[in-house]
C-alpha positions as CSV (number, residue, x, y, z in Angstrom):
1,M,242.6,137.6,-50.6
2,K,242.9,136.6,-54.3
3,R,243.8,133.1,-53.3
4,I,240.9,132.8,-50.8
5,L,238.2,134.1,-53.1
6,P,238.1,131.2,-55.6
7,V,237.8,128.7,-52.7
8,F,235.0,130.8,-51.2
9,V,233.2,130.9,-54.6
10,L,233.7,127.1,-55.0
11,F,232.2,126.6,-51.5
12,I,229.2,128.7,-52.2
13,T,228.7,127.0,-55.6
14,T,228.9,123.6,-54.1
15,S,226.5,124.5,-51.3
16,I,223.9,125.9,-53.8
17,T,224.3,122.7,-56.0
18,T,223.7,120.5,-52.9
19,L,220.7,122.6,-51.9
20,V,219.2,122.4,-55.4
21,A,219.7,118.6,-55.5
22,S,218.1,118.3,-52.0
23,V,215.1,120.4,-53.1
24,A,214.7,118.3,-56.3
25,I,214.7,115.1,-54.3
26,T,212.2,116.4,-51.7
27,T,210.0,117.8,-54.5
28,H,209.9,114.4,-56.2
29,V,209.1,112.6,-53.0
30,L,206.3,114.9,-52.3
31,A,205.0,114.7,-55.8
32,Q,205.2,110.9,-55.9
33,D,204.1,110.1,-52.3
34,F,202.0,113.0,-51.3
35,A,200.1,114.2,-54.4
36,T,196.5,115.0,-53.4
37,G,193.4,114.7,-55.5
38,P,189.8,116.0,-55.1
39,P,187.9,115.2,-51.9
40,L,186.5,111.7,-51.8
41,P,182.9,111.3,-52.8
42,E,180.1,110.4,-50.5
43,F,179.6,106.7,-50.1
44,P,178.5,104.2,-51.3
45,Q,179.9,104.7,-54.8
46,V,179.6,102.3,-57.7
47,Y,182.5,101.9,-60.2
48,Q,182.4,99.8,-63.4
49,T,185.4,97.5,-63.8
50,T,186.3,95.1,-66.6
51,E,184.7,92.2,-64.7
52,Y,182.2,93.8,-62.3
53,A,180.3,96.7,-61.1
54,I,181.8,97.2,-57.7
55,Q,180.5,99.2,-54.8
56,V,182.8,101.1,-52.5
57,D,181.5,101.6,-48.9
58,L,183.0,103.7,-46.1
59,V,183.8,101.5,-43.1
60,A,185.6,104.1,-40.9
61,G,186.9,107.6,-41.2
62,G,189.0,109.9,-39.0
63,L,192.2,107.9,-39.4
64,S,195.4,109.8,-39.4
65,N,197.5,108.6,-42.4
66,P,196.6,105.0,-41.9
67,W,199.3,102.6,-43.1
68,S,198.4,98.9,-42.6
69,I,195.4,96.6,-42.0
70,A,195.5,93.2,-40.1
71,F,192.4,91.0,-39.7
72,L,191.9,89.3,-36.4
73,P,190.4,85.8,-36.2
74,S,187.2,87.4,-35.0
75,G,186.9,89.4,-38.2
76,D,187.7,92.6,-36.3
77,M,190.6,94.7,-37.7
78,L,193.7,96.4,-36.5
79,V,194.8,99.6,-38.4
80,T,198.1,101.5,-37.8
81,E,198.3,105.2,-38.1
82,R,201.6,106.7,-39.1
83,A,201.5,109.2,-36.2
84,G,202.0,106.3,-33.8
85,R,198.5,104.9,-33.0
86,L,197.2,101.4,-33.3
87,R,193.4,101.4,-33.8
88,L,190.8,98.6,-33.4
89,I,187.8,98.3,-35.6
90,R,185.3,96.1,-33.8
91,N,182.0,94.9,-35.4
92,G,182.6,97.5,-38.1
93,E,183.0,100.4,-35.7
94,L,186.2,102.3,-35.0
95,D,187.0,102.2,-31.3
96,P,187.5,105.8,-30.2
97,L,190.4,104.8,-27.9
98,P,193.7,103.7,-29.5
99,V,195.3,100.4,-28.4
100,S,197.7,101.3,-25.6
101,G,201.3,100.1,-25.2
102,V,202.6,100.8,-28.8
103,P,206.3,101.8,-29.3
104,Q,207.3,105.4,-29.4
105,V,207.8,106.3,-33.0
106,K,209.7,109.0,-34.9
107,T,207.2,110.6,-37.2
108,T,208.7,112.0,-40.4
109,V,207.7,112.5,-44.0
110,L,207.4,108.7,-44.5
111,G,208.2,107.4,-41.1
112,G,206.1,106.5,-38.1
113,L,204.1,103.5,-37.1
114,L,204.1,101.3,-40.2
115,D,203.1,97.7,-40.7
116,V,201.2,95.3,-38.4
117,V,201.2,91.5,-38.9
118,L,199.9,88.7,-36.8
119,H,201.9,85.7,-35.7
120,P,200.9,82.6,-37.6
121,D,199.5,81.2,-34.3
122,F,197.9,84.4,-33.2
123,A,194.6,82.7,-32.4
124,T,196.4,80.9,-29.5
125,N,199.4,83.1,-28.6
126,R,197.9,86.6,-29.3
127,T,201.3,87.8,-30.6
128,L,201.7,90.5,-33.2
129,Y,204.5,92.5,-34.8
130,L,204.8,96.2,-35.5
131,S,207.4,97.8,-37.8
132,Y,208.1,101.5,-37.1
133,A,210.5,104.3,-37.4
134,K,212.6,104.3,-34.3
135,G,214.3,107.5,-33.1
136,H,217.9,107.7,-32.0
137,E,218.9,109.3,-28.7
138,D,220.6,112.1,-30.6
139,G,217.2,113.4,-31.6
140,T,218.0,113.6,-35.3
141,R,218.5,110.1,-36.7
142,S,216.1,107.2,-37.1
143,T,215.9,103.7,-38.4
144,T,213.5,100.9,-39.1
145,A,212.7,98.5,-36.3
146,I,210.4,95.6,-35.4
147,A,208.6,95.3,-32.1
148,R,206.7,92.2,-30.8
149,A,203.9,92.2,-28.2
150,M,200.8,90.3,-27.2
151,L,197.3,91.9,-27.7
152,N,195.2,91.7,-24.6
153,A,191.9,93.4,-25.2
154,N,192.9,97.1,-26.0
155,T,196.4,96.8,-24.7
156,L,199.8,95.6,-26.0
157,V,201.7,93.7,-23.3
158,G,205.3,92.6,-23.2
159,L,206.4,95.0,-26.0
160,Q,209.9,94.3,-27.0
161,D,212.1,95.3,-30.0
162,I,213.3,92.2,-31.7
163,F,215.1,93.9,-34.6
164,V,216.6,97.3,-35.1
165,A,218.2,98.1,-38.4
166,N,221.7,99.6,-38.4
167,S,220.7,102.0,-41.2
168,W,220.5,105.1,-38.9
169,S,220.0,108.3,-40.9
170,A,218.6,111.8,-40.6
171,S,216.7,111.2,-43.9
172,P,212.9,111.4,-43.4
173,T,212.1,108.9,-46.2
174,N,212.5,105.4,-47.5
175,F,212.1,103.4,-44.3
176,G,210.3,100.4,-46.0
177,G,208.8,98.4,-43.2
178,R,206.4,95.9,-44.9
179,M,206.5,92.5,-43.3
180,V,205.1,89.1,-44.0
181,F,205.4,85.6,-42.6
182,G,206.6,83.0,-45.2
183,T,205.4,79.5,-45.6
184,D,208.6,78.6,-43.6
185,D,207.1,80.6,-40.6
186,K,210.0,83.0,-40.9
187,L,209.4,86.8,-40.7
188,Y,210.5,88.8,-43.7
189,M,210.8,92.6,-43.8
190,A,211.8,94.9,-46.6
191,I,213.9,97.9,-45.6
192,G,214.5,101.1,-47.6
193,E,217.9,102.7,-48.3
194,R,216.8,106.0,-46.7
195,Q,217.5,107.8,-50.0
196,E,221.2,107.1,-49.4
197,E,221.6,104.7,-52.3
198,V,225.0,103.3,-51.6
199,R,223.5,101.5,-48.6
200,A,221.6,99.1,-50.9
201,Q,224.9,97.4,-52.0
202,D,226.7,97.6,-48.7
203,M,226.5,94.1,-47.1
204,M,227.2,95.5,-43.7
205,D,224.2,97.8,-43.8
206,H,220.5,96.7,-43.5
207,G,219.3,99.6,-45.7
208,G,218.1,98.5,-49.1
209,K,217.7,94.9,-48.1
210,V,215.1,92.2,-47.4
211,I,215.8,90.5,-44.1
212,R,214.7,87.1,-42.8
213,L,214.2,86.4,-39.1
214,N,212.9,83.8,-36.7
215,E,209.8,84.7,-34.9
216,D,211.8,85.9,-31.9
217,G,214.1,88.1,-34.0
218,T,217.1,85.7,-34.1
219,V,218.7,84.9,-37.4
220,P,217.8,81.6,-39.0
221,E,220.8,79.3,-39.5
222,D,219.9,78.7,-43.2
223,N,219.9,82.4,-44.2
224,P,221.8,82.7,-47.5
225,F,224.8,84.7,-46.0
226,T,225.0,83.1,-42.6
227,G,228.6,82.4,-41.5
228,R,230.2,85.2,-43.6
229,D,232.1,87.9,-41.7
230,D,231.5,90.4,-44.4
231,V,227.7,90.2,-44.5
232,L,225.1,90.9,-41.9
233,P,223.5,87.5,-41.2
234,A,219.8,88.8,-41.3
235,I,220.2,89.8,-45.0
236,Y,218.1,87.7,-47.3
237,A,218.3,89.8,-50.5
238,L,219.8,93.1,-51.5
239,G,219.6,96.0,-54.0
240,V,216.1,97.3,-53.3
241,R,215.3,101.0,-53.1
242,S,212.1,102.1,-51.4
243,P,210.0,99.0,-50.8
244,Q,206.3,99.6,-50.2
245,G,204.6,96.3,-50.7
246,L,205.4,92.7,-49.6
247,A,203.1,89.8,-50.3
248,L,203.3,86.0,-50.3
249,N,202.0,84.3,-53.5
250,P,199.6,81.7,-52.1
251,D,200.0,79.4,-55.1
252,T,203.9,79.2,-55.1
253,G,204.9,80.5,-51.6
254,E,207.2,83.0,-53.3
255,L,207.8,86.4,-51.8
256,W,206.8,89.4,-54.0
257,E,207.9,92.9,-53.4
258,N,207.1,96.3,-55.0
259,E,209.2,99.5,-54.7
260,H,209.4,103.1,-55.7
261,G,212.0,103.9,-58.4
262,P,213.9,107.2,-58.4
263,L,212.6,109.5,-61.2
264,G,210.4,106.8,-62.8
265,G,210.9,103.0,-62.7
266,D,208.6,101.6,-60.0
267,E,209.1,97.8,-59.9
268,I,207.7,94.5,-58.8
269,N,210.3,91.8,-57.9
270,I,210.1,88.2,-56.9
271,I,212.5,87.9,-54.0
272,K,214.9,85.0,-54.1
273,A,217.4,84.0,-51.4
274,G,220.8,85.8,-51.9
275,A,219.6,87.7,-55.0
276,N,220.7,91.3,-55.9
277,Y,218.0,93.5,-57.4
278,G,220.4,96.0,-58.7
279,W,219.8,99.4,-57.0
280,P,221.6,101.8,-57.6
281,L,223.7,99.9,-60.2
282,V,220.7,99.7,-62.6
283,S,217.2,101.1,-62.7
284,W,214.3,101.6,-65.1
285,G,214.2,105.2,-63.8
286,R,216.7,108.1,-63.8
287,E,218.5,110.1,-61.2
288,Y,216.6,113.1,-59.7
289,S,219.0,115.3,-61.7
290,G,217.8,113.7,-64.9
291,A,221.0,111.7,-65.4
292,A,220.7,108.3,-66.9
293,I,221.1,105.1,-64.9
294,P,222.0,101.9,-66.8
295,D,218.9,99.8,-67.6
296,P,218.7,96.4,-65.9
297,P,219.4,94.3,-69.0
298,T,222.9,95.8,-69.1
299,R,223.7,93.7,-66.0
300,P,222.3,90.2,-66.6
301,E,224.0,88.9,-63.4
302,L,221.5,91.0,-61.4
303,A,218.0,89.9,-60.7
304,G,215.4,91.4,-63.1
305,S,212.0,92.8,-62.2
306,L,208.7,91.2,-63.1
307,R,207.2,94.5,-64.1
308,Y,208.0,98.2,-64.0
309,W,206.1,101.5,-64.5
310,D,207.3,104.7,-66.1
311,P,205.4,107.0,-65.5
312,V,205.1,105.7,-62.0
313,I,202.0,104.6,-60.1
314,A,203.9,104.9,-56.7
315,P,202.8,101.4,-55.5
316,S,202.0,100.7,-51.9
317,G,200.6,97.7,-50.0
318,M,199.6,94.7,-52.2
319,A,198.0,91.3,-51.8
320,F,196.9,88.3,-53.8
321,Y,193.2,87.9,-54.1
322,Q,191.6,84.5,-53.5
323,G,188.2,85.4,-52.1
324,A,184.9,84.1,-53.2
325,A,183.1,87.4,-53.6
326,L,184.9,88.4,-56.8
327,P,185.7,85.0,-58.5
328,A,186.9,86.5,-61.7
329,W,189.7,88.2,-59.7
330,H,190.9,85.0,-58.2
331,G,194.7,84.9,-58.4
332,S,195.0,88.6,-59.3
333,L,197.6,90.8,-57.6
334,L,196.0,93.9,-56.1
335,I,198.2,96.9,-55.5
336,G,197.4,100.2,-54.0
337,G,198.4,103.3,-56.0
338,L,199.5,106.5,-54.3
339,A,200.3,108.7,-57.3
340,S,197.8,106.8,-59.5
341,Q,195.2,107.3,-56.8
342,G,193.4,104.0,-57.0
343,L,193.6,100.2,-57.1
344,V,195.8,98.4,-59.7
345,R,194.8,94.8,-60.6
346,L,197.3,92.6,-62.4
347,T,196.1,89.4,-64.0
348,L,198.8,86.7,-63.9
349,E,199.8,83.5,-65.5
350,G,202.6,82.2,-63.3
351,E,205.2,84.9,-63.3
352,R,203.8,86.7,-66.3
353,V,201.5,89.7,-66.2
354,T,198.8,89.2,-68.8
355,A,196.7,92.3,-68.1
356,E,196.6,95.4,-66.0
357,E,193.4,97.2,-64.9
358,R,193.4,100.5,-63.0
359,I,190.4,101.4,-60.9
360,A,190.5,105.2,-60.3
361,L,189.1,106.0,-56.9
362,G,190.4,109.5,-56.6
363,A,192.3,108.8,-53.4
364,R,195.9,107.7,-52.5
365,I,195.6,104.0,-51.5
366,R,198.2,103.0,-48.9
367,D,197.2,99.4,-48.1
368,V,195.1,96.7,-49.7
369,E,193.9,93.6,-47.8
370,P,191.3,91.0,-48.8
371,G,188.9,90.3,-45.9
372,P,187.5,87.0,-44.7
373,D,184.2,88.0,-46.2
374,G,185.8,88.2,-49.7
375,A,185.6,92.0,-49.9
376,V,188.7,94.1,-50.5
377,Y,189.6,96.6,-47.9
378,L,191.6,99.7,-48.7
379,L,193.2,102.5,-46.7
380,T,193.4,106.1,-48.0
381,D,196.6,107.9,-47.1
382,E,195.3,111.3,-45.9
383,A,195.3,113.3,-42.7
384,D,191.6,112.3,-42.5
385,G,192.1,108.8,-43.8
386,R,189.4,106.3,-44.4
387,L,189.0,102.5,-44.4
388,L,187.0,101.5,-47.5
389,R,185.4,98.2,-48.5
390,L,185.2,97.2,-52.1
391,R,182.6,94.5,-53.1
392,P,180.3,93.6,-55.9
393,A,177.5,96.1,-56.4
394,G,174.2,94.9,-55.1
395,G,175.9,92.1,-53.2
């Protein structure tokens, strides 16, 4: 009995330590990703920014944790809801019936129906892409997947998975899922490391990577690691943590990504073919336990970030603004803020940030998308989420 007791005590101590660490991680995720503010005001509302007085209008409400916006050629909009619904906003009105034919999703803390992007030739082929959290047949694990379908009125037809990440996990967080088509007509998606950080440096795991695919989900022959037996061929870049935004710089064609750091250290990166962005080898943040992580400059062979935040803003969807309605914002990078509860605007000169402006809206902003009318459209991440339109006051 005397020999068994120390082992038993060690087991109990280890279990308690693991539980405490798990609670700390969950608490941080909830604080960063699910902090709530006061109820949104009645609309319209006018806010004074550095350049403009802007008016914020309510376009639609009653959206369940909306995640992504895509503008159709007609000017109508598609909006994803994390719970697994795809909604159509036609002539400024939310269709009460969801689009049918979407994939079955695994809804978790940060998982569900995620991004929606249109094929570059959508006007002729009606093809779109959805990223989502796909459940495993074991009922506990899930991963990030891409499905392709054609939009026919209010129905998706020919739905087919064209990519399923091998990063299966029981973790409810860090799916990533943002997608964009590049100037090369290739489909890029950023995948999170599922809060299992070793995945981000494992070249046989899709977690913590940016992938690059042909439009049908096959792997391009010119991907940076194609032909190597020790690397998954879809991998384009590695070492990302919890990517939340992905945008194409219209002036350079470069791919920009933002991600949540651990305890501090949210980042913006310019994604290059074959580059390693360092997680978890380096970070501007700290471990959830408070332990230090080496700062990025200590590893100059790894790709550095363009900008980081500590304290965090919990960035989300982002886009470059080139509309005519707000000409002083031309070329700005617009980023939704979850923890910061508003819109973050970065003024740029090439790859240098010259100014940062925060527009406090009192709501967690999940996606940002400039519309064809030059206004900026925002999604609030709430159980009763809203689609907002930001435009010059009096315009």
